[in-house]
C-alpha positions in Angstrom: -23.0 6.6 -18.1 -21.4 8.6 -19.9 -19.0 11.4 -18.1 -17.3 14.3 -19.8 -14.7 16.3 -18.3 -14.2 20.4 -19.3 -11.4 23.0 -18.5 -12.5 25.7 -16.2 -9.5 27.4 -15.2 -7.4 25.6 -13.0 -10.1 22.8 -12.9 -11.6 20.3 -14.2 -15.0 20.2 -14.5 -17.3 17.2 -14.8 -20.4 16.7 -15.9 -23.1 13.6 -16.7 -24.5 13.4 -20.3 -28.2 11.5 -19.9 -30.5 10.4 -22.5 -30.2 12.3 -26.0 -28.2 15.3 -24.8 -25.8 16.7 -26.6 -21.8 16.5 -25.3 -20.8 20.0 -23.8 -18.4 21.7 -26.2 -15.0 21.5 -24.9 -14.4 18.1 -23.4 -11.5 16.2 -23.7 -12.2 13.5 -21.4 -14.9 11.3 -22.1 -15.7 8.6 -19.4 -18.0 5.6 -20.5 -18.9 3.6 -17.5 -21.0 0.8 -18.7 -22.2 2.0 -21.3 -25.3 1.8 -23.7 -25.8 1.6 -27.2 -27.1 4.6 -26.6 -24.2 6.3 -25.5 -22.0 4.4 -27.4 -23.2 6.3 -30.7 -23.2 9.4 -29.1 -19.6 9.5 -28.6 -18.9 7.8 -32.0 -21.1 10.7 -33.7 -18.8 13.4 -31.9 -15.6 12.1 -32.1 -16.0 9.8 -35.1 -14.5 7.0 -34.1 -15.8 3.3 -33.2 -16.2 2.3 -29.1 -15.0 -1.2 -28.9 -17.6 -3.6 -27.2 -17.3 -5.3 -24.1 -16.8 -9.0 -26.0 -13.9 -6.8 -27.9 -11.8 -5.5 -25.2 -11.8 -9.2 -23.3 -9.8 -10.5 -26.5 -6.6 -10.9 -25.6 -4.5 -10.9 -29.1 -2.0 -7.8 -29.0 -3.2 -6.9 -31.9 -6.8 -7.0 -31.0 -5.7 -4.6 -27.5 -2.8 -2.1 -29.1 -4.0 -0.6 -32.4 -4.7 2.6 -35.0 -8.0 3.0 -36.5 -9.1 6.5 -38.0 -6.2 8.2 -36.6 -7.5 7.0 -33.1 -5.1 4.6 -31.3 -6.9 1.9 -29.3 -5.6 0.8 -25.6 -6.4 -1.7 -23.6 -5.3 -2.9 -20.6 -6.0 -5.1 -17.6 -6.3 -3.4 -14.2 -6.6 -4.5 -10.3 -10.6 -4.0 -9.0 -11.3 -4.8 -5.3 -8.0 -5.4 -4.4 -9.0 -5.4 -0.9 -11.7 -8.2 -0.4 -11.2 -11.6 -0.1 -12.7 -12.0 -4.1 -10.3 -9.5 -6.3 -10.8 -9.2 -10.0 -9.0 -7.8 -13.4 -11.2 -6.2 -15.7 -10.2 -4.5 -19.0 -10.5 -0.8 -19.4 -9.9 0.9 -22.8 -8.3 3.8 -24.3 -8.8 5.8 -27.1 -6.9 8.9 -27.8 -8.8 10.6 -30.7 -6.7 13.8 -31.7 -5.9 15.7 -28.4 -9.1 13.7 -26.4 -9.5 10.8 -24.4 -12.2 8.2 -24.2 -12.4 5.8 -21.5 -14.3 2.6 -21.6 -14.7 0.7 -18.6 -17.3 -2.4 -16.7 -15.9 -1.8 -13.5 -13.9 1.1 -11.2 -10.8 0.7 -10.8 -9.3 3.2 -7.9 -7.2 5.0 -10.0 -9.9 7.0 -11.4 -11.3 8.0 -8.9 -8.0 9.2 -7.7 -7.5 10.9 -11.0 -11.2 12.2 -10.9 -10.4 13.8 -7.7 -7.4 15.5 -8.3 -8.0 17.0 -11.7 -11.1 18.4 -10.4 -8.8 20.0 -7.3 -5.5 21.3 -9.6 -4.4 21.1 -12.7 -2.2 22.6 -15.5 -3.9 24.9 -17.8 -2.8 23.1 -21.0 -4.6 19.8 -19.6 -5.4 17.3 -22.9 -6.3 13.7 -23.7 -2.3 13.2 -23.4 -2.4 14.6 -20.2 -4.5 12.7 -18.6 -4.2 9.6 -19.9 -0.7 10.2 -18.3 -2.0 10.7 -14.8 -4.6 7.8 -15.3 -0.9 5.6 -16.0 1.0 7.0 -13.0 -2.0 6.2 -11.1 -2.2 2.4 -12.4 1.6 1.7 -11.4 1.2 3.5 -8.2 -1.8 1.6 -7.4 -0.1 -1.2 -8.0 2.6 -0.8 -6.1 0.8 -0.5 -3.2 -1.0 -3.6 -3.4 2.4 -5.7 -4.2 3.8 -3.4 -0.6 0.7 -4.8 1.1 0.5 -8.2 0.1 4.7 -8.7 0.6 3.9 -7.6 4.3 1.1 -10.2 4.4 3.4 -12.1 3.0 6.3 -12.0 5.6 3.4 -12.6 8.6 2.6 -15.8 7.1 5.8 -16.6 6.7 6.3 -15.7 10.8 3.5 -17.9 11.7 5.1 -21.1 9.9 8.6 -20.9 10.7 8.3 -18.9 14.1 5.0 -20.8 15.4 5.5 -19.8 19.4 2.4 -17.5 18.8 0.3 -19.7 17.6 -2.6 -20.5 18.8 -3.7 -24.0 20.2 -6.2 -24.9 17.8 -3.7 -25.6 14.7 -5.3 -27.1 12.7 -7.5 -23.4 12.5 -4.2 -22.0 12.3 -3.1 -24.0 9.4 -6.2 -24.0 7.0 -6.0 -20.1 7.8 -2.2 -20.1 6.2 -3.3 -22.7 3.4 -6.3 -19.7 3.1 -4.0 -16.8 2.8 -1.2 -18.5 0.8 -3.8 -19.3 -1.5 -5.5 -15.4 -1.7 -1.9 -13.3 -1.6 -1.0 -15.9 -4.7 -3.8 -15.0 -6.8 -3.6 -11.8 -5.8 -0.1 -11.3 -6.9 -0.4 -13.1 -10.4 -3.3 -10.6 -10.7 -1.3 -7.9 -10.5 1.6 -8.8 -12.1 -0.7 -9.5 -15.3 -2.2 -5.4 -15.4 1.7 -5.1 -14.7 2.3 -6.6 -17.8 -0.4 -4.9 -20.0 0.6 -1.4 -19.2 4.0 -2.3 -20.2 2.4 -3.5 -23.3 0.3 -0.3 -23.7 3.7 1.5 -22.9 6.1 0.0 -25.2 2.9 0.9 -27.8 2.7 4.5 -26.8 6.5 4.8 -27.2 6.5 3.5 -30.5 3.6 6.1 -31.3 5.3 8.8 -29.6 7.3 10.5 -32.8 3.6 10.0 -35.2 1.5 11.9 -32.3 4.9 14.2 -32.1 4.8 14.4 -28.5 7.5 16.4 -26.3 10.2 14.8 -24.6 9.7 15.6 -20.9 6.5 13.3 -21.6 8.6 11.0 -23.6 11.0 10.9 -20.9 8.2 10.5 -17.9 7.9 7.3 -20.5 10.4 5.6 -19.9 10.4 6.4 -16.1 7.0 4.6 -16.4 8.4 1.1 -18.1 11.2 1.6 -15.7 8.8 1.4 -13.2 7.2 -1.2 -14.1 9.8 -3.6 -14.6 10.9 -3.7 -11.3 7.5 -4.0 -10.2 7.1 -7.1 -12.4 9.9 -8.5 -10.8 9.0 -8.0 -7.7 5.8 -9.1 -8.3 7.4 -12.6 -9.6 9.8 -12.8 -6.5 6.4 -12.8 -4.5 5.0 -15.5 -6.8 8.2 -17.2 -6.0 7.9 -16.8 -2.4 4.7 -18.3 -1.9 5.5 -21.3 -4.2 8.6 -21.4 -1.7 5.7 -21.1 1.7 3.2 -23.1 0.1 6.3 -26.2 0.0 6.8 -25.6 3.5 3.8 -25.6 5.0 2.8 -28.7 3.5 6.6 -30.0 4.7 5.7 -28.9 8.7 2.4 -30.1 8.5 4.0 -33.5 7.3 6.7 -33.7 9.9 3.8 -33.3 12.6 2.1 -36.1 10.9 5.4 -37.9 11.0 5.2 -37.2 15.1 2.1 -38.2 15.8 2.9 -41.3 14.1 5.8 -42.1 16.0 4.0 -41.5 19.3 1.6 -44.4 18.0 4.2 -46.6 16.7 6.1 -46.7 20.4 3.1 -47.3 22.0 2.5 -50.8 20.1 5.9 -51.8 20.6 5.0 -51.1 24.7 1.8 -52.9 24.3 3.3 -56.2 22.1 4.4 -58.3 24.8 0.8 -58.0 27.3 -0.9 -58.4 23.8 1.0 -61.4 22.7 0.2 -62.8 25.9 -3.3 -62.3 25.8 -3.4 -63.3 22.2 -2.3 -67.0 23.1 -4.1 -67.4 26.2 -6.9 -66.0 24.3 -7.0 -69.1 21.8 -9.8 -72.2 22.6 -7.3 -74.9 23.8 -8.8 -78.2 24.3 -5.5 -78.8 27.2 -3.1 -76.4 28.5 -0.3 -78.3 30.3 0.7 -75.7 31.7 -2.3 -74.8 34.2 -1.5 -78.1 36.0 
């Protein structure tokens, strides 16, 4: 699907381009969602740029994700999707700055796109351009990563409470342990995916900062880039801290289970010692002796 965004006063109007329909004049943001080959060709003819394929977007080399071609800046970042579900995942998203127009190529629906689209549909600056829309998207992506980490941190703290202060556990501890292990695994996976996303966003910001002189961006926009880079660095550190905490909780949970298993083994050991004398007598008198003089 190809959607274009056109400034209309203080708002940004969205239009869907279907089939061989021409792109509306004045469009500054072209959003390609799971594009067909025909939609790629429409953008390539209109802007004179190449649209990367899904396979090219999944390349992990920095040179394949951040580069300049025919005057256009190509930037691919890894974003979070479905973070509220039990199976969060990441998806590559490509941003292309060509002139003062922005092209986004994606095969999923990260929430920052809907947030920015709704925000600009209500109000946008009169001097809106592809660069300012990109800044809004980057800011929304960083805020989204922060929200996910905050929620993951709260869940991890709850797991820590369940492990070290188990007074409120349910009677069926095996079920509780299984739930804790699953929660630890899911939060560890979520945290690692967020950190992966933050690393890719940080590289994208560094690339744009290096290209700022060539694109002649104003000082306020460069200052905003530096602020975003600081936010990404702090969030990456926080994600690393949460990852370390998840590892600690996993080790602690295994230790707690080991202690409880040792307590169960102690009970069996005491019972075996108590029952040893009668077991010995039963073993002796249960033997098939031909003569047992002490019974006379």
